[in-house]
DOMI-273961 format. One record per residue (C-alpha): residue in three letters; x, y, z; residue number from 1. Coordinates in pm, 1 decimal. Layout:
REM DOMI-273961
rest_px_py_pz_nr
Ala_X_Y_Z_NUM
...
REM end
This chain:
REM DOMI-273961
rest_px_py_pz_nr
Unk_761.4_705.1_-7491.0_1
Unk_839.6_355.0_-7560.0_2
Unk_938.1_102.5_-7258.6_3
Unk_1288.4_73.9_-7198.0_4
Unk_1491.3_-254.4_-7256.8_5
Unk_1581.9_-211.7_-6890.5_6
Unk_1423.4_-91.1_-6618.1_7
Unk_1559.3_-74.5_-6246.7_8
Unk_1344.0_117.4_-6031.1_9
Unk_1403.3_-23.7_-5675.0_10
Unk_1130.1_-264.9_-5560.6_11
Unk_1199.6_-625.4_-5509.5_12
Unk_1518.7_-848.5_-5409.0_13
Unk_1596.5_-1185.3_-5315.5_14
Unk_1887.2_-1196.2_-5015.6_15
Unk_1908.9_-1570.0_-5079.4_16
Unk_1989.1_-1558.0_-5452.7_17
Unk_2177.1_-1188.7_-5378.8_18
Unk_1966.4_-1025.5_-5640.1_19
Unk_1792.8_-681.1_-5729.4_20
Unk_1513.4_-739.2_-5957.5_21
Unk_1513.4_-511.9_-6253.5_22
Unk_1118.2_-425.0_-6332.7_23
Unk_1187.6_-476.7_-6706.4_24
Unk_1297.8_-726.9_-6865.2_25
Unk_1090.6_-988.1_-6687.0_26
Unk_1329.8_-1309.1_-6807.4_27
Unk_1584.6_-1178.7_-6548.0_28
Unk_1845.5_-1088.5_-6772.4_29
Unk_1848.0_-738.3_-6616.4_30
Unk_1868.5_-814.1_-6247.8_31
Unk_2126.5_-683.2_-6077.2_32
Unk_2394.6_-895.1_-5806.4_33
Unk_2429.0_-730.1_-5490.2_34
Unk_2677.6_-800.2_-5210.3_35
Unk_2561.2_-615.3_-4884.9_36
Unk_2691.2_-676.5_-4509.1_37
Unk_2477.0_-816.1_-4261.3_38
Unk_2578.5_-548.0_-4007.8_39
Unk_2419.1_-281.6_-4231.8_40
Unk_2089.3_-126.6_-4153.0_41
Unk_1818.9_60.9_-4371.1_42
Unk_1513.6_282.4_-4307.0_43
Unk_1197.1_90.3_-4387.8_44
Unk_870.4_211.5_-4473.3_45
Unk_717.6_262.8_-4151.5_46
Unk_1015.4_508.9_-4084.7_47
Unk_1226.8_245.4_-3848.3_48
Unk_1590.5_176.9_-3856.6_49
Unk_1593.7_-193.8_-3933.3_50
Unk_1918.0_-461.0_-3996.7_51
Unk_1921.7_-623.6_-4328.8_52
Unk_2007.9_-1001.3_-4396.3_53
Unk_2312.5_-1074.0_-4556.7_54
Unk_2280.9_-941.5_-4946.4_55
Unk_1961.1_-790.7_-4902.0_56
Unk_1940.0_-503.0_-5119.2_57
Unk_1890.2_-186.8_-4918.9_58
Unk_1580.6_-47.2_-5018.1_59
Unk_1574.9_229.3_-4799.4_60
Unk_1294.3_481.8_-4763.9_61
Unk_1286.9_881.9_-4686.4_62
Unk_1106.2_866.8_-4350.4_63
Unk_916.1_1184.5_-4427.9_64
Unk_788.3_1081.6_-4759.0_65
Unk_768.7_707.6_-4756.7_66
Unk_640.3_624.9_-5095.0_67
Unk_925.4_473.3_-5316.1_68
Unk_1240.4_351.5_-5149.3_69
Unk_1592.7_400.0_-5322.0_70
Unk_1855.9_145.5_-5362.3_71
Unk_2128.4_259.1_-5096.3_72
Unk_2511.3_183.4_-5175.2_73
Unk_2760.5_312.5_-4923.1_74
Unk_3146.1_250.1_-4878.1_75
Unk_3315.5_38.6_-4584.2_76
Unk_3311.6_236.7_-4263.6_77
Unk_3346.7_141.8_-3904.5_78
Unk_3168.0_273.0_-3597.2_79
Unk_3418.2_386.7_-3369.5_80
Unk_3220.6_409.8_-3062.8_81
Unk_3121.0_74.2_-2859.9_82
Unk_2782.6_58.8_-2687.6_83
Unk_2632.9_292.5_-2925.8_84
Unk_2298.8_264.2_-2773.7_85
Unk_2380.7_187.5_-2420.2_86
Unk_2512.9_513.7_-2266.1_87
Unk_2502.3_348.2_-1925.3_88
Unk_2856.9_211.0_-2039.9_89
Unk_2991.5_567.5_-2129.1_90
Unk_3188.5_783.1_-1923.1_91
Unk_3047.9_940.1_-1599.8_92
Unk_3032.4_1311.0_-1538.9_93
Unk_2722.0_1335.9_-1294.2_94
Unk_2439.6_1275.9_-1581.0_95
Unk_2179.5_1009.1_-1495.0_96
Unk_2113.3_744.7_-1710.4_97
Unk_1776.5_603.6_-1728.0_98
Unk_1802.0_293.4_-1951.7_99
Unk_1570.9_175.8_-2191.9_100
Unk_1331.1_428.6_-2107.8_101
Unk_1161.0_519.9_-2428.5_102
Unk_1109.9_374.9_-2819.4_103
Unk_1400.0_440.9_-3014.9_104
Unk_1440.1_489.3_-3390.7_105
Unk_1408.3_92.0_-3436.6_106
Unk_1086.6_63.5_-3263.8_107
Unk_1190.5_-109.4_-2952.4_108
Unk_1207.1_23.8_-2590.7_109
Unk_1587.4_70.4_-2584.8_110
Unk_1665.3_443.1_-2600.6_111
Unk_1830.3_612.1_-2263.5_112
Unk_1706.6_910.5_-2081.8_113
Unk_1985.1_1146.8_-1969.4_114
Unk_1921.3_1411.4_-1706.8_115
Unk_2175.0_1653.0_-1587.3_116
Unk_2157.2_1927.3_-1299.3_117
Unk_2330.8_2249.8_-1296.0_118
Unk_2659.4_2108.1_-1191.7_119
Unk_2629.2_1728.5_-1366.4_120
Unk_2666.6_1794.0_-1761.4_121
Unk_2752.1_1532.4_-1980.5_122
Unk_2831.2_1155.2_-2068.5_123
Unk_3149.6_1077.1_-2275.0_124
Unk_3270.5_790.2_-2505.0_125
Unk_3678.4_763.8_-2597.1_126
Unk_3748.5_682.6_-2954.2_127
Unk_4084.9_646.8_-3131.4_128
Unk_4143.4_889.6_-3447.4_129
Unk_4397.9_932.5_-3658.5_130
Unk_4560.4_1278.1_-3690.4_131
Unk_4479.9_1452.1_-3997.0_132
Unk_4164.8_1248.7_-4098.5_133
Unk_3816.6_1384.7_-4141.2_134
Unk_3560.5_1214.9_-3914.0_135
Unk_3160.9_1275.9_-3913.9_136
Unk_3027.6_1197.5_-3531.4_137
Unk_2621.9_1159.0_-3515.9_138
Unk_2377.3_1051.2_-3245.1_139
Unk_1984.7_1051.7_-3256.6_140
Unk_1816.7_1289.3_-3029.3_141
Unk_1463.1_1345.9_-2886.0_142
Unk_1296.5_1631.5_-2668.1_143
Unk_1125.0_1488.0_-2338.3_144
Unk_787.0_1678.9_-2355.2_145
Unk_787.0_1659.6_-1981.5_146
Unk_1032.6_1923.8_-1964.6_147
Unk_1120.6_2255.7_-2111.6_148
Unk_1447.3_2156.7_-2257.4_149
Unk_1442.4_2222.8_-2625.4_150
Unk_1811.3_2164.1_-2678.8_151
Unk_2114.9_1938.6_-2688.6_152
Unk_2475.1_2003.4_-2731.5_153
Unk_2735.9_1801.7_-2886.1_154
Unk_3149.6_1818.7_-2829.2_155
Unk_3419.7_1647.4_-2980.3_156
Unk_3754.2_1621.4_-2861.0_157
Unk_3987.6_1611.8_-3169.6_158
Unk_4286.5_1505.5_-3019.9_159
Unk_4434.4_1834.7_-2936.1_160
Unk_4157.5_2060.3_-2939.2_161
Unk_3750.1_2047.3_-2907.5_162
Unk_3458.8_2147.5_-3112.2_163
Unk_3124.5_2190.7_-3001.2_164
Unk_2752.0_2264.8_-3123.1_165
Unk_2414.8_2358.2_-3019.5_166
Unk_2129.8_2173.3_-3161.6_167
Unk_1771.3_2334.6_-3110.1_168
Unk_1535.4_2015.3_-3170.9_169
Unk_1227.3_2244.9_-3140.1_170
Unk_1327.2_2503.1_-3401.8_171
Unk_1561.3_2269.4_-3608.8_172
Unk_1803.2_2491.2_-3613.1_173
Unk_2232.9_2501.9_-3513.4_174
Unk_2399.2_2740.6_-3322.4_175
Unk_2755.4_2784.2_-3185.4_176
Unk_2929.5_2516.7_-3416.8_177
Unk_3277.9_2457.3_-3471.4_178
Unk_3201.3_2141.2_-3682.3_179
Unk_3205.1_2130.0_-4060.4_180
Unk_2857.4_2057.4_-4222.8_181
Unk_2659.5_2022.3_-3907.4_182
Unk_2346.1_1864.5_-3984.3_183
Unk_2016.6_1798.6_-3830.6_184
Unk_1793.8_1548.8_-3945.5_185
Unk_1443.2_1451.8_-3884.5_186
Unk_1365.7_1066.6_-3869.3_187
Unk_990.7_1117.6_-3744.1_188
Unk_833.7_1016.8_-3448.4_189
Unk_1023.4_1280.6_-3235.7_190
Unk_1360.6_1171.9_-3349.5_191
Unk_1632.8_1348.9_-3507.2_192
Unk_2010.0_1272.9_-3588.7_193
Unk_2236.1_1553.0_-3515.2_194
Unk_2618.0_1601.7_-3569.8_195
Unk_2864.9_1688.1_-3792.3_196
Unk_3229.6_1678.2_-3952.8_197
Unk_3584.7_1760.5_-3833.0_198
Unk_3950.6_1702.2_-3889.9_199
Unk_4145.1_1547.8_-3615.3_200
Unk_4438.4_1734.5_-3466.5_201
Unk_4548.7_1391.9_-3261.4_202
Unk_4477.1_1045.0_-3187.7_203
Unk_4286.0_1072.9_-2838.2_204
Unk_3924.8_1165.4_-2930.2_205
Unk_3611.7_1186.0_-2702.0_206
Unk_3269.6_1213.0_-2805.9_207
Unk_3047.7_1418.4_-2563.0_208
Unk_2666.2_1416.9_-2540.0_209
Unk_2466.7_1678.8_-2297.5_210
Unk_2108.4_1661.6_-2207.7_211
Unk_2104.9_2039.3_-2230.1_212
Unk_2261.4_2323.8_-2425.9_213
Unk_2534.7_2379.7_-2212.6_214
Unk_2729.3_2324.0_-1888.3_215
Unk_2544.4_2442.9_-1572.7_216
Unk_2229.6_2432.2_-1737.6_217
Unk_1983.9_2131.4_-1619.7_218
Unk_1824.2_1937.5_-1884.8_219
Unk_1710.3_1609.0_-2031.2_220
Unk_1737.8_1433.8_-2335.2_221
Unk_1654.7_1101.9_-2494.4_222
Unk_1965.4_968.6_-2679.6_223
Unk_2005.3_650.6_-2901.0_224
Unk_2246.9_544.8_-3179.8_225
Unk_2613.6_729.1_-3140.1_226
Unk_2815.3_694.7_-3431.3_227
Unk_3197.3_790.3_-3498.7_228
Unk_3339.4_714.2_-3847.5_229
Unk_3637.5_838.1_-4071.8_230
Unk_3419.1_961.6_-4305.6_231
Unk_3302.0_1356.2_-4509.2_232
Unk_2944.7_1286.7_-4441.3_233
Unk_2707.0_1011.6_-4199.5_234
Unk_2649.7_699.4_-4325.2_235
Unk_2376.2_471.0_-4199.5_236
Unk_2370.9_363.2_-3870.6_237
Unk_2597.6_71.9_-3774.5_238
Unk_2501.0_-64.1_-3418.3_239
Unk_2792.9_-169.9_-3140.0_240
Unk_2792.5_-317.3_-2839.1_241
Unk_3134.6_-389.8_-2669.6_242
Unk_3364.7_-400.5_-2976.6_243
Unk_3351.1_-160.8_-3273.5_244
Unk_3170.3_-307.0_-3593.7_245
Unk_3271.2_-225.5_-3974.2_246
Unk_3042.6_-276.3_-4256.7_247
Unk_3163.7_-341.8_-4576.0_248
Unk_3080.5_-161.3_-4915.4_249
Unk_2767.4_-243.1_-5121.9_250
Unk_2795.3_-381.5_-5448.2_251
Unk_2531.6_-369.6_-5706.5_252
Unk_2669.5_-491.4_-6060.1_253
Unk_2635.5_-760.5_-6356.7_254
Unk_2269.1_-655.5_-6495.8_255
Unk_2198.2_-753.2_-6856.1_256
Unk_2391.8_-944.0_-7154.6_257
Unk_2505.9_-900.3_-7485.2_258
Unk_2161.9_-1004.1_-7656.6_259
Unk_1992.0_-737.3_-7430.0_260
Unk_2232.4_-471.0_-7517.2_261
Unk_2268.6_-535.5_-7865.1_262
Unk_2170.6_-191.0_-7972.5_263
Unk_2321.0_63.7_-8226.9_264
Unk_2189.4_352.3_-8054.9_265
Unk_2018.5_424.6_-7743.5_266
Unk_1962.8_657.7_-7406.7_267
Unk_2141.3_560.4_-7076.9_268
Unk_1951.4_744.6_-6766.7_269
Unk_2044.1_745.2_-6434.7_270
Unk_1832.4_941.0_-6134.2_271
Unk_2078.5_903.9_-5847.8_272
Unk_2151.7_1134.1_-5503.2_273
Unk_2554.7_1091.1_-5531.5_274
Unk_2731.0_1115.1_-5174.8_275
Unk_3024.7_1305.8_-5078.2_276
Unk_3353.4_1135.4_-5073.7_277
Unk_3719.5_1154.6_-5168.3_278
Unk_3670.4_859.9_-5428.5_279
Unk_3592.6_861.5_-5800.2_280
Unk_3251.6_693.6_-5839.0_281
Unk_3101.4_517.3_-6162.5_282
Unk_2787.6_391.9_-6308.6_283
Unk_2892.8_203.9_-6638.0_284
Unk_2737.5_34.1_-6932.2_285
Unk_3013.8_-154.1_-7085.8_286
Unk_3158.8_-474.3_-7250.1_287
Unk_3325.3_-535.4_-6928.9_288
Unk_3641.6_-350.1_-7048.8_289
Unk_3788.3_-28.4_-7125.8_290
Unk_3735.4_-81.0_-7501.6_291
Unk_3381.2_-39.3_-7521.3_292
Unk_3169.4_181.9_-7260.2_293
Unk_2971.3_469.8_-7150.0_294
Unk_3046.1_574.1_-6815.7_295
Unk_2891.4_841.1_-6570.8_296
Unk_3184.4_945.4_-6359.5_297
Unk_3122.7_1115.5_-6005.7_298
Unk_3446.9_1303.4_-5955.7_299
Unk_3594.6_1314.0_-5625.1_300
Unk_3607.5_1714.7_-5651.0_301
Unk_3235.7_1677.1_-5533.3_302
Unk_3080.5_1903.4_-5740.2_303
Unk_3124.5_1743.7_-6126.7_304
Unk_3020.6_1470.6_-6338.2_305
Unk_3219.2_1328.2_-6639.5_306
Unk_3026.2_1151.6_-6901.1_307
Unk_3229.9_931.4_-7134.5_308
Unk_3180.6_717.8_-7443.7_309
Unk_3471.5_495.6_-7579.6_310
Unk_3442.5_269.9_-7878.4_311
Unk_3722.4_35.2_-7964.2_312
Unk_3937.3_184.8_-7691.8_313
Unk_3854.3_535.8_-7855.8_314
Unk_3751.5_796.2_-7703.1_315
Unk_3373.5_945.2_-7886.1_316
Unk_3210.1_1166.0_-7631.3_317
Unk_3389.1_1325.0_-7293.6_318
Unk_3212.7_1598.1_-7141.9_319
Unk_3219.6_1719.9_-6779.6_320
Unk_2938.0_1919.9_-6628.3_321
Unk_2885.5_2041.1_-6255.1_322
Unk_2625.7_1910.4_-6052.1_323
Unk_2511.9_1919.7_-5645.5_324
Unk_2628.9_1635.6_-5454.7_325
Unk_2390.3_1496.5_-5187.7_326
Unk_2104.4_1596.5_-5442.4_327
Unk_1895.1_1408.4_-5633.0_328
Unk_2023.4_1419.3_-6012.8_329
Unk_1888.4_1267.3_-6350.9_330
Unk_2129.1_1239.9_-6618.5_331
Unk_2052.7_1084.5_-6969.4_332
Unk_2318.2_1038.2_-7264.7_333
Unk_2119.6_976.3_-7613.6_334
Unk_2355.7_838.4_-7882.2_335
Unk_2385.5_729.4_-8207.4_336
Unk_2645.5_763.5_-8461.7_337
Unk_2746.3_1143.1_-8510.5_338
Unk_2507.0_1247.1_-8264.0_339
Unk_2541.2_1225.4_-7848.8_340
Unk_2352.3_1441.6_-7661.0_341
Unk_2384.3_1489.9_-7283.8_342
Unk_2084.0_1580.4_-7026.9_343
Unk_2073.6_1669.2_-6670.9_344
Unk_1841.5_1799.7_-6472.8_345
Unk_1590.9_1895.1_-6755.1_346
Unk_1848.5_2056.7_-6957.1_347
Unk_2016.8_1992.9_-7269.7_348
Unk_2392.5_2055.8_-7192.3_349
Unk_2569.8_1971.2_-7470.9_350
Unk_2557.5_1800.8_-7842.4_351
Unk_2848.3_1654.4_-8049.4_352
Unk_2795.9_1550.6_-8349.5_353
Unk_3104.3_1343.8_-8399.7_354
Unk_3183.5_976.1_-8289.8_355
Unk_3062.3_653.5_-8306.3_356
Unk_2876.9_410.9_-8058.3_357
Unk_3031.4_200.2_-7829.8_358
Unk_3008.2_-189.2_-7962.0_359
Unk_2957.0_-521.8_-7778.4_360
Unk_2757.0_-378.3_-7462.3_361
Unk_2684.1_-653.9_-7255.2_362
Unk_2672.0_-535.4_-6876.7_363
Unk_2570.7_-233.7_-6628.4_364
Unk_2730.1_-177.1_-6322.7_365
Unk_2708.3_71.7_-6034.7_366
Unk_3076.6_48.7_-6040.4_367
Unk_3371.7_54.8_-6320.9_368
Unk_3358.8_-156.3_-6616.9_369
Unk_3449.0_-487.8_-6443.0_370
Unk_3229.0_-422.8_-6114.3_371
Unk_3544.3_-438.0_-5929.5_372
Unk_3644.9_-66.2_-5880.5_373
Unk_3517.0_287.4_-5863.3_374
Unk_3196.7_161.3_-5690.1_375
Unk_2909.2_417.2_-5680.2_376
Unk_2826.4_557.3_-5359.9_377
Unk_2470.3_719.1_-5314.4_378
Unk_2119.2_646.1_-5338.4_379
Unk_1985.5_485.5_-5696.7_380
Unk_1611.5_581.0_-5764.4_381
Unk_1597.3_515.2_-6112.4_382
Unk_1802.6_356.1_-6379.9_383
Unk_1679.1_235.2_-6772.4_384
Unk_1869.2_188.6_-7095.7_385
Unk_1662.8_258.6_-7388.8_386
Unk_1734.4_78.5_-7764.4_387
Unk_1628.8_412.8_-7920.4_388
Unk_1703.6_769.7_-7920.6_389
Unk_1475.5_976.9_-7721.4_390
Unk_1368.6_1287.7_-7872.9_391
Unk_1458.9_1641.4_-7715.6_392
Unk_1109.9_1674.9_-7523.9_393
Unk_1144.5_1301.0_-7408.3_394
Unk_1479.1_1353.5_-7266.1_395
Unk_1393.6_1683.3_-7121.6_396
Unk_1095.3_1526.6_-6926.1_397
Unk_1254.3_1213.4_-6835.7_398
Unk_1578.1_1426.0_-6684.4_399
Unk_1327.1_1689.9_-6518.6_400
REM end
């Protein structure tokens, strides 16, 4: 298989210049411009949560398989929980807090130990909600191996009623959950991120953490990094102290130029994990307008991707396929005059034998055609543009 004319496999960046480097081409014309908040975090190669510099591309790692990073692109979110790492500032219902008792997910000695007796049961933090909106709450928890406690409990007062869930950190299971999409995600070093989603039915919310499985059960648990956000899923951790903190959205755009994308046929390939969210998300190869563009449009139904090719403002190819969000997907569109083929996860989905190729392509954005709307939300593992139509065998291999 020939080399692509543009290849971005997340690896190198320059925060000072707000750049994410492409591997090809080597002259810099394929580099992306990024915008990243200094309040953002990532998981580094050592599996630790760390802050990033302003406009540092967030190359994040899977802590259980830290081989290749992915580019993390997230929407604007606010952590509604103040003192997210210091449970001594949370409301007291008798639980003993030993501050800075063990090493936290950021690699420093700043995680708290919470201990309850039979009649002392939880810590709490008030949060303000908007009735009818969706929220996801999470916290990092770790077993105290010097005790027999294996389960942690979370409770969320939604404004009028409450929901709970019990997380078995030893067996990695969840029980008694009234949450939507409850989760238990292993970070490494004994730490797990636990939480879930609910719809608020009032405005006065409360986030409760228990160091055992229930009221009336004594236990000990380490906690760190609580987060409550108006979101349908848990985004990366946003640390807070005395005030709420908002992380602005990530932008990755403006790769390429007219000379690089001066092609009459080709292949557009993306390897991405789209996140579930109530927004349309785009990855676009275009001339900066709606006249000439090739789009992968991840729809707000969180279950389909629409692939579109426009030439001189006229649709040439338009097809919608089902995919699984929050899961890695590999998509490729091969295109030449009167032949468009769409491949998804190793399968040729459709062949269209009519239509002309988009003209004047000059920019690749993880957003809409002008880089100012429909920002992609998810992880980017690989992105390529070829100036040739890959064979069916090549395209199947690339997307498998």
